[in-house]
N, C-alpha and C positions, 0 to 999 in steps of 0.2 A: 561321547560316540556317534559319528555320524553315521550316513546311512549307508554309506559302502560295506563297513565294518560289523553291520546290523545284520543283513543276510547271511554272513559268513558262518557257514558253519566249521567246527575243530574236526582237523581231519582224523580218520578213524585208521588207526595204525593196525596189524597181524603179527601174530610171531609166526614162526615158520609149523608148529605144531595147529596153529589154526588154520593155516592153509592145509594142511595136510587133512586135516579133519575136513574142514568145506568143499573140498574140492575131491574127495575122496583119493587122493595120491599118496605114495610115501616119500617119505624124507628124499632122498635119493631125485627121483622124477623132478621135485620141485628145487631141489638146487642144480640138475641140467637144466632146467626153464629159467632158471637165472644166472647159468654159464651162458647160456643160447643168446642171452640178451632179450628173451619172450615175457621176462616176469621181473620188472624193474623192484631195486630193491635198496635198503638204507642201512649201513650199519651203526650201530653206537655201543660202547660198552662190550665189543665181541658176540654180539647177539644182531641176528639177523630181523629186519622189519620190511613188512609189504605194506602200500596203501590198499584201503579197502577197493577201491576203485578199478586200484589194475590191476585186483585177486579178479573181480567180477567181470571185468573185461576179459581177460584169460577163460575165466569158466563160461563167458560167452560166446570166443570163439571157438574153444575145446567142444562146447555144444553144438557150433555149429557144423563143425568138420567130423562129426562123431559117426560112424557106419552106421547107427539107426536112423540119423537124419538121411542117411543118402539112401538108404533104404525105403525109406517112406517116399522119397523122392522116385524112386522105382516104382514103385506100388502106385503113385496119384502122379503122374507125370504132368497134369496138368496144371498144377497150383505153380 
């Protein structure tokens, strides 16, 4: 094994139930995000899987756009 492959960790994949639980969304919302191209996915034997890093990126994006973060900006505009 050479140095290039030693540092690589195996990709972690999540199914729809994992994504729903982790993001606290229902299945339909996850499906809509997938159809809009906001959540990349792969399909294997009629099951849908998502890369954990893609789900995290989506979660970070949703958190940044949440009304709660906008409310905080309005209270503390100096940030």
